N, C-alpha and C positions, 0 to 999 in steps of 0.2 A: 504494500500500500504506500503510495506516494505521501511523504510527510507533509508537503505543502498543501496537498489536497485535503488531507485529514484536518489541517489547521482551519480550513474555511468551511468544511461541511458541518452542518448542524442537523439535528432531528427536525423533520418538517412539522412535527406535532408540538414538541416542547421548546424548540429552538435552542436546545442545549448542545454542548459539544458532545461528540461521539467518542467511544473507546474502541480501538481496533482490537479485535479478537483474532490473532494470527492463526491459532489452531483450527478455528471453524471458518475462517475467512469471512468474517462478518463485522459490521459496525454496530456497537451496542449503545442503545439509549436507555439509561437507567430510569430516567423520569417517565418514559413511555412504556418501559418494560418490554421493549422490542429489540430484535436483532435484524438489521438490514443486511441482505446478502450482497456479496461482491461477485459478479459474474464476468468472466473475461476481463478482469482488472477494472471493471466499471461498477461503482456502487449503485445498487438499485434502491433509491430512496423513496419508494412508494409504500405507504403504510399497509396496503392490502397485500403486498408481496413480502412483508416482514414476518418473522417468526416471533410468536409470543414467548416470553421467557417465564420460567416457573418461579 
């Protein structure tokens, strides 16, 4: 994940910064309790495509 891109990306719901989960290749939004997937090095920032966290 590109560090510069990670610095500017925010959760579309909460507008908070995201945490990169290298193991699962996802961007985590703790406030929204969602994990946004990264597909082909492109973050998919659509809430309906995100995985709900337990």
